[in-house]
C-alpha positions in Angstrom: 15.9 5.6 12.8 16.8 7.5 16.1 16.9 11.6 15.7 20.6 11.2 16.2 21.2 9.2 13.3 18.6 11.3 11.0 20.7 14.3 11.7 24.0 12.6 10.8 22.3 11.1 7.9 21.0 14.7 6.6 24.4 16.3 7.1 26.2 13.8 5.0 23.4 13.4 2.4 23.8 17.3 2.0 27.3 17.1 1.6 27.5 14.7 -0.8 24.7 15.7 -3.0 27.1 18.7 -4.2 30.0 16.1 -5.4 27.8 13.5 -7.0 27.7 14.6 -10.3 31.5 14.0 -10.2 31.7 10.8 -9.0 29.3 9.2 -11.1 29.5 8.5 -14.9 27.0 10.5 -17.2 25.1 7.2 -17.7 23.5 7.3 -14.5 20.5 10.1 -13.9 19.0 8.9 -10.6 19.4 11.4 -7.5 21.9 13.7 -9.4 21.4 17.5 -9.3 21.0 18.7 -12.8 20.5 15.3 -14.5 16.8 14.4 -15.7 15.2 11.5 -15.9 14.0 12.0 -19.5 18.0 12.3 -20.7 18.3 8.6 -20.0 15.4 7.7 -22.0 16.7 9.8 -25.2 20.1 8.4 -24.7 18.3 4.7 -25.4 15.9 5.9 -27.8 18.8 7.6 -30.0 21.5 4.6 -29.7 18.7 2.2 -30.5 17.7 4.1 -33.6 21.1 4.8 -34.7 22.0 1.3 -34.8 18.7 0.4 -36.7 19.4 3.0 -39.3 23.4 1.6 -39.7 21.8 -2.1 -40.3 24.2 -3.3 -37.2 22.8 -6.4 -35.5 22.6 -5.7 -31.9 20.4 -6.3 -28.9 18.9 -4.3 -25.9 18.9 -5.8 -22.7 16.9 -4.4 -19.7 18.2 -6.2 -16.7 15.8 -6.8 -13.8 18.0 -6.4 -10.4 16.7 -8.5 -7.6 15.8 -6.6 -4.1 18.0 -3.8 -5.2 18.3 -1.8 -1.9 17.7 -4.4 0.3 20.7 -6.8 -0.9 23.5 -4.5 -1.2 26.6 -6.0 0.4 28.1 -3.5 3.4 31.8 -4.8 3.0 31.6 -3.6 -0.9 29.9 -0.1 -0.5 32.8 0.5 2.0 35.5 -0.6 -0.1 33.8 1.6 -3.1 33.6 4.5 -1.1 37.2 4.1 0.1 38.3 3.8 -3.6 36.7 7.0 -4.3 38.4 8.9 -2.0 35.9 9.0 0.9 37.8 10.3 4.5 38.4 7.8 7.1 35.2 9.4 9.4 33.0 9.6 6.5 33.2 5.5 6.3 32.8 5.0 10.1 30.2 7.2 10.4 28.6 5.1 7.1 29.7 1.9 8.9 27.9 3.1 12.4 24.5 3.9 10.3 24.6 0.9 8.5 25.2 -1.4 12.0 22.7 0.4 13.9 19.8 -0.7 11.5 17.4 -2.8 12.6 13.6 -4.3 12.0 10.9 -4.9 14.1 7.9 -6.8 13.3 4.3 -6.0 14.7 2.4 -9.3 15.8 -1.1 -8.5 17.1 -0.4 -5.1 17.4 2.7 -5.6 19.5 6.1 -4.9 18.5 8.7 -8.0 18.0 12.3 -8.1 19.2 14.7 -6.2 17.3 16.1 -7.9 14.0 19.7 -6.8 13.1 20.3 -6.3 9.4 23.7 -7.6 7.9 23.1 -6.0 4.2 21.0 -3.6 2.4 20.4 0.1 2.8 17.8 1.8 5.0 14.3 2.8 3.3 13.5 6.2 3.8 17.1 7.4 4.5 18.4 10.6 2.1 21.7 9.2 1.9 20.8 5.3 1.2 20.0 6.1 -2.8 23.3 7.9 -3.3 25.2 5.2 -1.8 23.2 2.9 -3.9 24.1 4.6 -7.1 27.7 4.9 -6.1 27.7 0.9 -6.0 25.6 0.7 -9.3 28.5 2.8 -11.2 30.8 -0.2 -10.3 28.6 -1.9 -13.5 29.3 1.1 -15.8 32.9 0.9 -15.0 33.1 -2.7 -15.7 31.4 -2.5 -19.1 33.7 0.3 -20.0 36.8 -1.4 -18.9 35.6 -4.5 -21.1 35.1 -2.4 -23.9 38.5 -0.2 -23.5 40.2 -3.6 -23.6 38.9 -5.0 -26.7 36.8 -7.9 -24.7 33.6 -6.4 -25.9 32.6 -5.5 -29.4 32.2 -1.7 -30.4 28.6 -1.1 -31.1 29.2 1.1 -34.3 32.6 1.8 -36.2 31.7 5.6 -36.6 31.1 6.7 -33.4 31.2 5.9 -29.8 28.4 5.1 -28.4 27.0 4.7 -24.5 26.8 1.1 -24.0 24.9 1.6 -20.4 21.8 3.6 -19.2 20.9 3.5 -15.8 18.5 5.4 -13.6 18.8 3.8 -10.1 18.3 0.1 -10.4 16.6 0.3 -13.7 19.7 -0.8 -16.3 19.3 -1.0 -20.1 22.5 -2.6 -21.8 23.2 -3.1 -25.4 25.5 -5.6 -26.7 26.5 -7.4 -30.3 24.6 -10.7 -30.6 27.7 -12.9 -30.5 28.9 -15.9 -28.2 31.8 -13.7 -26.9 29.8 -10.8 -26.1 27.2 -12.7 -24.4 29.1 -14.6 -22.4 31.3 -12.0 -21.1 28.1 -9.7 -20.3 27.0 -12.5 -18.4 30.0 -13.3 -16.5 30.6 -9.8 -15.5 27.1 -9.3 -14.3 27.4 -12.4 -12.2 30.9 -11.4 -10.9 29.1 -8.1 -10.1 26.4 -9.8 -8.1 28.7 -11.9 -6.1 30.8 -9.3 -4.9 28.0 -6.4 -4.5 25.1 -8.6 -3.8 22.8 -7.0 -6.7 22.0 -10.5 -8.4 20.4 -9.9 -12.3 17.3 -12.1 -12.4 17.9 -13.5 -15.9 14.4 -15.1 -16.5 12.8 -11.8 -15.6 15.0 -9.7 -18.1 14.2 -8.9 -21.5 15.8 -9.1 -24.7 14.7 -6.3 -27.4 16.2 -7.3 -30.9 17.7 -4.7 -33.3 18.2 -5.9 -37.1 18.5 -9.6 -35.9 17.9 -12.5 -38.3 15.9 -15.5 -36.9 18.9 -17.8 -36.6 20.6 -15.1 -34.4 17.4 -14.9 -32.1 17.6 -18.8 -31.5 21.3 -18.7 -30.8 20.7 -16.0 -28.1 17.7 -17.5 -27.1 19.9 -20.6 -25.8 22.7 -18.6 -24.6 20.2 -16.1 -22.1 17.2 -17.6 -21.0 15.0 -14.6 -20.7 12.3 -13.5 -22.6 12.7 -11.9 -26.1 10.4 -9.0 -27.1 9.8 -6.6 -29.5 9.6 -2.7 -30.0 7.8 -0.9 -29.2 7.9 -0.9 -25.3 8.1 1.3 -22.3 11.1 2.3 -20.9 11.1 4.7 -17.9 7.1 4.8 -18.6 7.7 6.2 -21.8 7.4 4.8 -25.1 10.7 3.3 -26.8 10.0 2.7 -30.8 12.8 2.4 -33.4 9.8 4.3 -35.8 7.7 7.0 -35.1 4.7 6.1 -33.3 1.6 5.1 -34.7 -2.0 6.2 -33.7 -2.8 3.4 -32.1 0.7 2.7 -30.6 0.3 6.5 -28.9 -3.4 5.8 -28.1 -2.4 3.9 -24.5 -0.7 6.9 -23.1 -3.6 9.6 -24.2 -5.7 6.6 -22.0 -3.3 6.6 -19.2 -4.0 10.5 -18.6 -7.8 9.9 -18.5 -7.4 7.3 -16.3 -6.2 9.7 -13.7 -9.4 11.7 -13.8 -11.1 10.9 -10.4 -14.4 10.6 -11.8 -16.2 8.7 -8.7 -15.8 12.5 -6.7 -15.7 14.9 -9.7 -19.2 15.9 -8.8 -18.0 16.6 -5.3 -15.3 19.0 -6.2 -15.9 22.6 -6.9 -14.7 23.8 -10.6 -11.8 25.6 -9.0 -11.0 22.5 -7.5 -10.9 20.4 -11.1 -9.1 23.6 -12.3 -6.0 22.5 -9.7 -6.3 18.9 -10.9 -6.3 19.6 -14.4 -3.2 22.1 -13.9 -1.3 19.6 -11.8 -2.1 16.1 -12.4 -3.2 16.0 -16.2 -1.1 18.5 -17.3 1.8 17.2 -15.6 1.7 13.6 -17.1 1.7 15.2 -20.5 4.8 17.4 -19.4 6.8 14.3 -18.4 5.5 12.7 -22.1 6.6 15.9 -23.7 10.3 16.4 -22.5 11.2 13.1 -24.3 8.6 12.3 -26.8 7.4 14.5 -29.8 3.6 14.3 -29.0 1.5 14.4 -32.3 -1.4 17.1 -32.8 -3.9 14.9 -32.7 -2.7 13.7 -29.5 -2.8 17.2 -28.0 -6.1 17.6 -28.8 -7.5 14.4 -27.6 -5.7 15.7 -24.2 -6.7 18.9 -24.5 -10.3 17.1 -25.0 -10.0 15.4 -21.9 -8.9 18.5 -19.7 -11.7 20.6 -21.5 -14.0 17.9 -20.5 -13.3 17.2 -16.7 -12.5 21.1 -15.6 -16.3 21.9 -17.0 -18.4 18.6 -16.5 -16.1 16.4 -14.3 -16.1 13.6 -17.4 -13.5 13.0 -19.9 -15.8 14.7 -22.6 -17.7 18.1 -22.6 -19.5 19.3 -25.3 -20.1 23.2 -26.9 -23.1 23.9 -24.6 -21.2 22.9 -21.5 -18.2 25.2 -21.9 -18.7 28.6 -20.9 -15.5 30.1 -22.1 -13.3 29.2 -25.0 -10.2 27.4 -24.4 -7.9 29.5 -25.8 -9.1 32.0 -23.0 -9.0 29.3 -20.3 -5.4 28.9 -21.2 -4.8 32.5 -20.6 -2.3 33.6 -17.7 -4.4 35.1 -14.3 -3.8 38.6 -14.7 -4.9 38.4 -18.5 -8.3 36.8 -17.6 -7.7 33.4 -17.8 -7.7 30.4 -15.2 -3.8 30.2 -15.9 -3.8 26.4 -17.3 -1.2 25.6 -19.7 -1.4 26.1 -23.3 -0.1 22.4 -24.6 0.9 23.5 -28.1 3.1 26.1 -26.6 4.3 24.0 -23.3 5.6 21.6 -25.9 7.3 24.0 -27.8 9.0 25.2 -25.5 9.7 21.7 -24.0 11.3 21.0 -27.3 13.8 23.8 -27.3 15.2 22.3 -24.0 
């Protein structure tokens, strides 16, 4: 992208970012100031558990959008921003940015001719993610319209639940396992794909049943040719379950944190370097998990064991003789004589107050 286009894109992105929160439904959290990825996870987890507690037969459908950024229809995008009230000058600038996009292929080190794009959004462009979620928000509107018109059965009779959760192109949808609802959902997805270019790959999508009998699942499988999976599962990198996670189910996430250790070069790092690694890599992964999941005490102890071992030995474990200072003192602030490493129990307690 040339310098003038970069300048225009940056100006448009900065101005749009301040208004995006008012344009996009609360079901979408990606690229919007004041919204967090954990909000989507907690929304899906609370809805799943509530349906399970109410003994309500329902389905959780995880959609797979094919080549999301590369397949957005330009005419549809322009029509969407026109309906949202974007001025003509905005639409002209966005059309100009889209029309000037091209690709060149390096062959034996030499760039080939320019290949003009006819659809899709620029990769690495600060404006592209915002335009993409404006397009995806149309799908939320279509589902809401169908439910408000009585075409889709309500998930719960006692309270209104969020049917859709979106984080960019990561879409989760709740529906009732009836022939009418499934047919309508598939029709909406097909219609949205035809007009926007964002098609759902049914074969790569997953269905997670909630309180569904075997007979119902057989009917669902004939109507939706996608894989039927079971809880617990992963959503946005976090463990999603209808019950409290067992030790066996939670252990892979502790192992994932341990796998982030650069064991092959730990011996080359100074203790100060290992301290930075502990605080900014191992602790940050724990924070992401703790913002949405209640980590059990044994899990915190296991993560602390990994952090302590890497700090003192550069390994996953360190026995008492290798630990030069008590871990409680290590977790004190620098001005109080510690190393400024976060205390996980206190950190998780603070995050739960959020």
